[in-house]
All heavy atoms as an XYZ file, in Angstrom:
636
protein
N       0.856     -1.207     -0.039
C      -0.068     -0.008      0.003
C       0.853      1.270      0.031
O       0.381      2.314     -0.585
C      -0.929      0.016      1.229
C      -1.825      1.188      1.259
S      -3.343      1.192      2.223
C      -2.783      0.541      3.874
N       2.097      1.196      0.529
C       2.982      2.364      0.602
C       3.264      2.764     -0.803
O       3.441      3.991     -1.016
N       3.482      1.850     -1.713
C       3.883      2.178     -3.165
C       2.633      2.938     -3.734
O       2.802      3.950     -4.432
C       4.218      1.026     -3.916
C       4.623      1.282     -5.286
C       5.030     -0.001     -6.047
N       5.382      0.595     -7.383
C       5.644     -0.293     -8.320
N       5.561     -1.652     -8.110
N       5.928      0.098     -9.581
N       1.432      2.423     -3.536
C       0.280      3.110     -4.055
C       0.039      4.559     -3.567
O      -0.174      5.449     -4.400
C      -0.974      2.267     -3.624
C      -2.270      2.906     -4.035
C      -2.600      2.889     -5.345
C      -3.148      3.440     -3.046
C      -3.894      3.570     -5.757
C      -4.272      4.037     -3.479
C      -4.687      4.062     -4.751
N       0.359      4.742     -2.295
C       0.218      6.098     -1.712
C       1.300      7.052     -2.402
O       0.911      8.133     -2.752
C       0.250      6.134     -0.127
C       0.401      7.521      0.369
C      -0.803      5.334      0.455
N       2.508      6.498     -2.490
C       3.515      7.215     -3.070
C       3.214      7.699     -4.550
O       3.365      8.887     -5.016
C       4.829      6.657     -2.976
C       5.556      6.803     -1.749
C       6.955      6.216     -1.867
N       6.862      4.919     -2.056
C       7.068      3.875     -1.217
N       7.529      4.130     -0.100
N       6.977      2.597     -1.550
N       2.700      6.605     -5.327
C       2.462      6.974     -6.730
C       1.309      7.980     -6.824
O       1.342      8.887     -7.718
C       2.020      5.636     -7.415
C       3.204      4.618     -7.748
C       2.712      3.350     -8.255
C       4.264      5.384     -8.612
N       0.268      7.813     -6.064
C      -0.784      8.716     -6.098
C      -0.397     10.229     -5.708
O      -0.818     11.131     -6.331
C      -2.035      8.315     -5.269
C      -3.045      9.326     -5.236
C      -2.642      6.987     -5.861
N       0.351     10.237     -4.663
C       0.817     11.520     -4.217
C       1.814     12.247     -5.182
O       1.568     13.496     -5.527
C       1.574     11.359     -2.873
O       0.869     10.788     -1.867
N       2.630     11.549     -5.780
C       3.557     12.019     -6.794
C       2.756     12.456     -8.053
O       2.914     13.554     -8.577
C       4.726     11.192     -7.113
C       5.663     10.987     -5.994
C       5.399     11.587     -8.429
C       6.685      9.891     -6.205
N       1.778     11.653     -8.406
C       0.838     11.958     -9.629
C       0.148     13.134     -9.393
O       0.052     13.988    -10.342
N      -0.410     13.287     -8.193
C      -1.223     14.425     -7.972
C      -0.395     15.807     -7.834
O      -0.792     16.824     -8.274
C      -2.117     14.279     -6.648
C      -3.099     15.333     -6.503
C      -4.253     15.336     -7.264
C      -2.968     16.271     -5.492
C      -5.248     16.296     -7.068
C      -3.862     17.337     -5.344
C      -5.025     17.274     -6.196
N       0.782     15.628     -7.340
C       1.753     16.825     -7.158
C       2.009     17.211     -8.672
O       2.108     18.447     -8.917
C       2.945     16.447     -6.430
N       2.356     16.272     -9.568
C       2.652     16.662    -10.905
C       1.433     17.261    -11.592
O       1.530     18.356    -12.366
C       3.224     15.470    -11.651
C       4.597     15.012    -11.143
C       3.249     15.692    -13.089
C       5.087     13.674    -11.610
N       0.384     16.681    -11.398
C      -0.937     17.216    -11.986
C      -1.176     18.673    -11.474
O      -1.472     19.631    -12.243
C      -2.190     16.303    -11.654
C      -3.426     17.149    -11.928
C      -3.964     17.162    -13.227
C      -4.154     17.619    -10.953
C      -5.110     17.871    -13.568
C      -5.335     18.309    -11.104
C      -5.742     18.505    -12.420
N      -0.986     18.862    -10.219
C      -1.152     20.271     -9.632
C      -0.240     21.280    -10.250
O      -0.699     22.386    -10.554
C      -0.946     20.220     -8.116
O      -1.798     19.291     -7.412
N       0.980     20.909    -10.423
C       1.983     21.857    -11.009
C       1.593     22.129    -12.476
O       1.542     23.325    -12.840
C       3.437     21.232    -10.918
C       4.342     22.065    -11.789
C       3.862     21.141     -9.547
N       1.165     21.113    -13.189
C       0.957     21.384    -14.631
C      -0.449     22.213    -14.592
O      -0.548     23.059    -15.504
C       0.583     20.031    -15.293
C       1.855     19.160    -15.509
C       1.593     17.853    -16.162
C       2.879     19.922    -16.374
N      -1.420     21.932    -13.751
C      -2.575     22.689    -13.832
C      -2.325     24.195    -13.596
O      -2.863     25.066    -14.338
C      -3.595     22.104    -12.725
C      -4.884     22.906    -12.691
C      -5.913     22.495    -13.498
C      -5.127     23.954    -11.757
C      -7.212     23.147    -13.404
C      -6.285     24.582    -11.750
C      -7.365     24.211    -12.570
N      -1.651     24.516    -12.520
C      -1.352     25.816    -12.119
C      -0.458     26.535    -13.131
O      -0.571     27.775    -13.360
C      -0.871     26.064    -10.735
C      -2.035     25.790     -9.816
C      -2.086     24.701     -8.997
C      -3.266     26.536     -9.687
N      -3.354     24.766     -8.252
C      -4.027     25.790     -8.711
C      -3.728     27.687    -10.144
C      -5.263     26.325     -8.310
C      -5.046     28.118     -9.888
C      -5.815     27.490     -8.804
N       0.521     25.779    -13.787
C       1.357     26.312    -14.791
C       0.401     26.776    -16.155
O       0.653     27.881    -16.777
C       2.400     25.522    -15.168
C       3.676     25.409    -14.250
C       4.633     24.374    -14.774
C       4.265     26.773    -14.242
N      -0.485     25.922    -16.358
C      -1.436     26.153    -17.436
C      -2.270     27.375    -17.216
O      -2.461     28.295    -18.051
C      -2.323     24.962    -17.760
O      -1.521     23.743    -17.954
C      -3.304     25.181    -18.910
N      -2.819     27.505    -16.021
C      -3.616     28.661    -15.659
C      -2.812     29.849    -15.629
O      -3.127     30.942    -16.312
C      -4.229     28.511    -14.220
C      -4.739     29.795    -13.671
C      -5.247     27.341    -14.135
N      -1.544     29.893    -15.108
C      -0.608     31.058    -15.235
C      -0.310     31.376    -16.669
O      -0.235     32.636    -17.004
C       0.729     30.700    -14.489
C       1.541     31.848    -14.407
C       2.742     31.582    -13.572
O       3.117     30.224    -13.427
N       3.447     32.540    -13.062
N      -0.158     30.427    -17.506
C       0.138     30.690    -19.005
C      -1.096     31.411    -19.609
O      -0.908     32.379    -20.466
N      -2.302     30.912    -19.330
C      -3.536     31.451    -19.890
C      -3.593     32.989    -19.388
O      -3.882     33.747    -20.111
C      -4.758     30.688    -19.577
C      -4.612     29.281    -20.255
C      -6.050     31.459    -19.865
C      -5.715     28.317    -19.712
N      -3.371     33.237    -18.100
C      -3.409     34.527    -17.618
C      -2.459     35.516    -18.237
O      -2.683     36.570    -18.620
C      -3.311     34.497    -16.085
C      -4.507     33.868    -15.389
C      -3.084     35.906    -15.570
C      -4.364     33.539    -13.970
N      -1.272     34.824    -18.451
C      -0.132     35.670    -19.229
C      -0.588     35.992    -20.579
O      -0.400     37.190    -21.077
N      -1.198     35.165    -21.334
C      -1.633     35.380    -22.566
C      -2.651     36.492    -22.625
O      -2.723     37.395    -23.354
C      -2.114     34.081    -23.379
C      -0.930     33.123    -23.592
C      -2.891     34.358    -24.645
C      -1.303     31.720    -24.055
N      -3.602     36.330    -21.642
C      -4.693     37.346    -21.534
C      -4.105     38.659    -21.223
O      -4.603     39.666    -21.898
C      -5.678     36.997    -20.476
C      -6.793     37.888    -20.167
C      -7.506     37.588    -18.894
O      -7.013     36.727    -18.121
N      -8.640     38.223    -18.767
N      -3.221     38.759    -20.379
C      -2.625     40.055    -20.105
C      -1.788     40.700    -21.318
O      -1.806     41.905    -21.477
C      -1.633     39.940    -19.002
C      -2.407     39.746    -17.604
C      -1.473     39.539    -16.387
O      -0.240     39.231    -16.647
N      -1.944     39.568    -15.200
N      -1.214     39.870    -22.140
C      -0.521     40.315    -23.345
C      -1.572     40.879    -24.343
O      -1.288     41.854    -25.040
C       0.341     39.292    -23.979
C       1.507     38.898    -23.246
C       2.293     37.752    -23.800
O       1.817     37.189    -24.762
N       3.575     37.539    -23.310
N      -2.701     40.188    -24.483
C      -3.711     40.588    -25.364
C      -4.332     41.914    -24.945
O      -4.562     42.796    -25.833
C      -4.792     39.554    -25.483
C      -4.185     38.194    -26.273
C      -6.001     40.126    -26.348
C      -5.091     37.061    -26.194
N      -4.649     42.086    -23.641
C      -5.401     43.257    -23.293
C      -4.409     44.473    -22.820
O      -4.993     45.536    -22.745
C      -6.215     42.911    -21.974
O      -5.346     42.450    -20.876
C      -7.370     41.858    -22.178
N      -3.100     44.175    -22.817
C      -2.243     45.150    -22.446
C      -2.341     45.594    -20.929
O      -2.502     44.734    -20.153
N      -2.308     46.861    -20.690
C      -2.317     47.380    -19.324
C      -3.728     47.846    -18.853
O      -3.813     48.534    -17.946
C      -1.288     48.620    -19.220
C       0.135     48.280    -19.365
O       0.412     47.047    -18.960
N       0.975     49.039    -19.664
N      -4.613     47.435    -19.529
C      -6.055     47.710    -19.280
C      -6.410     47.028    -17.960
O      -6.132     45.794    -17.791
C      -7.062     47.303    -20.390
C      -8.464     47.608    -20.003
C      -6.637     47.969    -21.798
N      -7.052     47.749    -17.180
C      -7.480     47.066    -15.833
C      -8.493     46.121    -16.050
O      -9.495     46.246    -16.750
C      -8.049     48.036    -14.908
C      -8.408     47.625    -13.488
C      -8.788     48.691    -12.583
O      -8.400     49.926    -12.690
O      -9.577     48.384    -11.690
N      -8.312     44.836    -15.567
C      -9.291     43.716    -15.837
C     -10.635     43.927    -15.383
O     -10.726     44.622    -14.158
C      -8.690     42.470    -15.268
C      -7.748     42.934    -14.276
C      -7.305     44.370    -14.725
N     -11.683     43.489    -15.959
C     -13.032     43.680    -15.459
C     -13.323     42.717    -14.339
O     -12.445     41.699    -14.112
C     -14.068     43.364    -16.578
O     -13.942     42.114    -17.015
N     -14.409     42.822    -13.720
C     -14.755     41.875    -12.621
C     -14.836     40.471    -13.186
O     -14.473     39.437    -12.533
C     -16.123     42.182    -12.012
C     -16.046     43.455    -11.129
C     -17.332     43.751    -10.521
C     -17.190     45.195     -9.842
N     -18.508     45.529     -9.200
N     -15.340     40.233    -14.442
C     -15.405     38.967    -14.995
C     -14.039     38.431    -15.349
O     -13.839     37.255    -15.244
C     -16.293     39.050    -16.384
C     -17.719     38.988    -16.035
C     -18.601     40.081    -16.194
C     -18.539     38.020    -15.594
N     -19.896     39.767    -15.769
C     -19.874     38.464    -15.504
C     -18.299     36.741    -15.363
C     -20.887     37.635    -15.031
C     -19.310     35.845    -14.931
C     -20.580     36.355    -14.798
N     -13.159     39.278    -15.775
C     -11.701     38.825    -16.115
C     -11.052     38.356    -14.781
O     -10.386     37.330    -14.795
N     -11.376     39.035    -13.716
C     -10.693     38.656    -12.463
C     -11.295     37.314    -11.975
O     -10.576     36.465    -11.515
C     -10.905     39.733    -11.390
C     -10.070     41.082    -11.782
C     -10.601     39.238    -10.019
C     -10.483     42.246    -10.923
N     -12.592     37.249    -12.155
C     -13.298     35.984    -11.743
C     -12.811     34.780    -12.489
O     -12.514     33.648    -12.078
C     -14.765     36.159    -11.786
C     -15.595     35.012    -11.073
C     -15.698     34.908     -9.847
C     -16.125     33.798    -11.771
N     -16.455     33.760     -9.681
C     -16.705     32.998    -10.751
C     -16.051     33.369    -13.067
C     -17.255     31.849    -10.966
C     -16.731     32.234    -13.343
C     -17.250     31.414    -12.401
N     -12.734     35.025    -13.946
C     -12.325     33.938    -14.836
C     -10.877     33.565    -14.675
O     -10.558     32.360    -14.724
C     -12.676     34.387    -16.236
C     -14.078     34.350    -16.654
C     -14.211     34.921    -18.041
C     -14.757     33.032    -16.509
N     -10.000     34.505    -14.335
C      -8.613     34.255    -14.096
C      -8.184     33.848    -12.742
O      -7.135     33.271    -12.556
C      -7.801     35.268    -14.617
O      -7.947     36.437    -13.878
N      -9.050     34.050    -11.810
C      -8.686     33.766    -10.423
C      -9.530     32.728     -9.679
O      -9.221     31.707     -9.350
N     -10.780     33.046     -9.702
C     -11.758     32.235     -8.920
C     -12.147     30.969     -9.675
O     -12.181     29.851     -9.088
C     -13.079     33.011     -8.617
O     -12.736     34.109     -7.887
N     -12.415     31.011    -10.891
C     -12.735     29.919    -11.676
C     -11.735     28.715    -11.628
O     -12.096     27.622    -11.430
C     -13.223     30.118    -13.075
C     -13.780     29.093    -14.019
C     -15.084     28.624    -13.281
C     -13.989     29.577    -15.291
N     -10.391     29.046    -11.858
C      -9.501     27.906    -11.772
C      -9.455     27.364    -10.428
O      -9.235     26.080    -10.206
C      -8.169     28.664    -12.161
C      -8.537     29.817    -13.017
C      -9.892     30.224    -12.420
N      -9.562     28.229     -9.408
C      -9.496     27.680     -8.044
C     -10.743     26.673     -7.733
O     -10.570     25.758     -7.169
C      -9.471     28.735     -7.047
N     -11.897     27.121     -8.286
C     -13.113     26.386     -8.049
C     -12.853     24.991     -8.894
O     -13.204     23.923     -8.267
C     -14.272     27.060     -8.624
C     -14.620     28.186     -7.655
C     -15.558     26.132     -8.556
C     -15.703     29.175     -8.236
N     -12.417     24.967    -10.055
C     -12.161     23.846    -10.838
C     -11.118     22.883    -10.078
O     -11.280     21.676    -10.050
C     -11.695     24.111    -12.287
C     -12.786     24.818    -13.110
C     -11.165     22.865    -13.043
C     -12.379     25.372    -14.323
N     -10.162     23.449     -9.611
C      -9.163     22.758     -8.888
C      -9.664     22.142     -7.602
O      -9.297     20.862     -7.335
C      -7.906     23.600     -8.481
C      -6.738     22.885     -7.862
C      -5.883     22.073     -8.684
C      -6.526     22.946     -6.505
C      -4.853     21.521     -8.054
C      -5.505     22.373     -5.902
C      -4.635     21.507     -6.646
O      -3.622     20.897     -6.113
N     -10.540     22.762     -6.878
C     -11.143     22.283     -5.837
C     -12.052     20.979     -6.099
O     -12.036     20.074     -5.392
C     -11.971     23.247     -5.057
N     -12.753     21.097     -7.284
C     -13.613     20.023     -7.611
C     -12.748     18.852     -7.964
O     -13.103     17.652     -7.629
C     -14.513     20.463     -8.728
C     -15.285     19.218     -9.416
C     -15.553     21.527     -8.266
N     -11.747     19.035     -8.690
C     -10.759     17.909     -9.037
C     -10.226     17.330     -7.792
O     -10.151     16.005     -7.628
C      -9.576     18.490    -10.040
C     -10.298     18.820    -11.315
C      -8.563     17.404    -10.067
C      -9.304     19.588    -12.326
N      -9.848     18.108     -6.794
C      -9.255     17.563     -5.517
C     -10.363     16.725     -4.857
O      -9.978     15.692     -4.278
C      -8.887     18.725     -4.510
S      -7.396     19.724     -5.047
N     -11.571     17.216     -4.751
C     -12.655     16.355     -4.178
C     -12.685     14.973     -4.783
O     -12.767     14.052     -4.122
C     -13.942     17.153     -4.181
C     -15.105     16.198     -3.847
C     -13.933     18.376     -3.287
N     -12.870     14.972     -6.209
C     -12.952     13.667     -6.849
C     -11.679     12.784     -6.623
O     -11.731     11.604     -6.308
C     -13.115     13.859     -8.321
C     -14.622     14.285     -8.619
C     -14.814     15.518     -9.250
C     -15.670     13.565     -8.295
C     -16.056     15.909     -9.488
C     -16.933     13.923     -8.578
C     -17.154     15.091     -9.109
N     -10.444     13.398     -6.729
C      -9.252     12.554     -6.473
C      -9.230     12.128     -5.139
O      -8.857     10.919     -4.877
C      -8.007     13.401     -6.928
C      -6.698     12.711     -6.504
C      -7.982     13.669     -8.329
N      -9.407     12.972     -4.050
C      -9.351     12.543     -2.646
C     -10.429     11.452     -2.225
O     -10.197     10.498     -1.520
C      -9.399     13.597     -1.852
C      -8.224     14.580     -1.889
C      -8.288     15.905     -1.624
C      -6.873     14.058     -2.283
C      -7.248     16.777     -1.741
C      -5.788     14.856     -2.486
C      -5.971     16.265     -2.070
N     -11.560     11.643     -2.937
C     -12.631     10.592     -2.784
C     -12.201      9.352     -3.233
O     -12.348      8.244     -2.640
C     -13.970     11.098     -3.379
C     -15.030     10.132     -3.131
N     -15.760      9.819     -2.052
C     -15.684      9.356     -4.153
C     -16.614      8.926     -2.209
N     -16.711      8.622     -3.414
N     -11.706      9.242     -4.579
C     -11.297      8.101     -5.220
C     -10.149      7.414     -4.372
O     -10.140      6.210     -4.044
C     -10.757      8.354     -6.596
C     -10.031      7.195     -7.149
C     -10.497      6.133     -7.803
C      -8.629      7.027     -7.326
N      -9.637      5.284     -8.185
C      -8.472      5.789     -7.915
C      -7.569      7.875     -6.915
C      -7.113      5.425     -8.146
C      -6.270      7.445     -7.196
C      -6.045      6.253     -7.770
N      -9.092      8.227     -3.864
C      -8.046      7.778     -3.181
C      -8.436      7.192     -1.891
O      -8.005      6.066     -1.492
C      -7.172      8.916     -2.873
C      -5.769      8.594     -2.203
C      -4.910      7.744     -2.894
C      -5.472      9.202     -1.040
C      -3.651      7.399     -2.221
C      -4.265      8.854     -0.474
C      -3.371      8.059     -0.970
N      -9.414      7.739     -1.142
C      -9.909      7.383      0.159
C     -10.587      5.942     -0.054
O     -10.474      5.021      0.783
C     -10.862      8.245      0.875
N     -11.331      5.879     -1.112
C     -12.009      4.513     -1.226
C     -11.035      3.470     -1.685
O     -11.191      2.366     -1.108
C     -12.977      4.691     -2.555
C     -14.224      5.521     -2.176
C     -15.235      5.535     -3.333
N     -15.762      4.173     -3.442
C     -16.648      3.906     -4.240
N     -17.146      4.768     -5.068
N     -17.184      2.605     -4.493
N     -10.023      3.687     -2.317
C      -8.939      2.743     -2.710
C      -8.214      2.319     -1.305
O      -8.011      1.125     -1.113
C      -7.938      3.283     -3.701
C      -8.424      3.481     -4.910
C      -8.694      2.089     -5.746
C      -8.991      2.226     -7.151
N      -9.214      0.848     -7.739
N      -7.957      3.273     -0.498
C      -7.126      2.996      0.826
C      -8.057      2.123      1.579
O      -7.666      1.118      2.262
C      -6.818      4.439      1.499
C      -5.788      5.100      0.709
C      -6.411      4.087      2.901
C      -4.397      4.500      0.758
N      -9.396      2.582      1.735
C     -10.324      1.759      2.622
C     -10.454      0.371      2.026
O     -10.459     -0.647      2.871
C     -11.699      2.495      2.671
C     -11.548      3.673      3.462
C     -12.698      1.576      3.275
C     -12.750      4.653      3.411
N     -10.514      0.213      0.718
C     -10.642     -1.134      0.094
C      -9.289     -2.048      0.461
O      -9.407     -3.255      0.825
C     -10.729     -1.050     -1.340
C     -10.880     -2.289     -2.008
C     -11.144     -2.128     -3.538
C     -11.378     -3.475     -4.303
N     -11.412     -3.228     -5.687
N      -8.099     -1.244      0.352
C      -6.943     -1.982      0.637
C      -6.819     -2.379      2.102
O      -6.237     -3.545      2.398
C      -5.695     -1.194      0.151
C      -5.540     -1.135     -1.375
C      -4.360     -0.524     -1.768
C      -4.259     -0.529     -3.278
N      -3.600     -1.707     -3.857
N      -7.189     -1.485      2.980
C      -7.087     -1.779      4.465
C      -8.095     -2.958      4.759
O      -7.732     -3.811      5.559
C      -7.450     -0.568      5.286
C      -7.687     -0.915      6.710
C      -6.362      0.463      5.097
N      -9.215     -2.966      4.109
C     -10.085     -4.087      4.302
C      -9.683     -5.279      3.894
O      -9.791     -6.520      4.532
N      -9.073     -5.371      2.737
C      -8.453     -6.695      2.201
C      -7.199     -7.042      3.094
O      -7.141     -8.323      3.283
C      -7.863     -6.435      0.822
C      -8.945     -6.219     -0.168
C      -8.371     -5.808     -1.588
O      -7.229     -5.711     -1.710
O      -9.216     -5.727     -2.550
N      -6.419     -6.153      3.621
C      -5.392     -6.586      4.480
C      -5.825     -7.093      5.823
O      -5.255     -7.918      6.371
C      -4.493     -5.354      4.754
N      -6.893     -6.566      6.412
C      -7.487     -6.947      7.714
C      -8.105     -8.318      7.493
O      -8.214     -9.125      8.499
C      -8.396     -5.991      8.294
O      -9.593     -5.862      7.406
N      -8.566     -8.715      6.320
C      -9.285    -10.081      6.053
C      -8.234    -11.122      6.025
O      -8.505    -12.316      6.125
C     -10.141     -9.930      4.896
C     -11.331     -9.205      4.985
O     -11.778     -8.985      6.185
N     -12.005     -8.739      3.997
N      -7.070    -10.894      5.671
C      -5.914    -11.851      5.511
C      -5.400    -12.354      6.745
O      -5.408    -12.051      7.751
C      -4.815    -11.195      4.618
C      -5.195    -11.084      3.200
O      -6.151    -11.596      2.845
O      -4.544    -10.182      2.554
């Protein structure tokens, strides 16, 4: 089970880095297109809050899946 936990942890860490680098890249492109214009409320929401909400939903699904796998493996280990 230790290997499973390590693999999931490393995989999720890599996913997190790639997700936020992508968000940062999109924000950078948006800033280059708009120039020095102050962003609107929608722009702030789309570049700040929306990625955080999407990330939170992904975290919920990943952690739920991870917890179910751990519980299943612990149950199998206790039956042996």
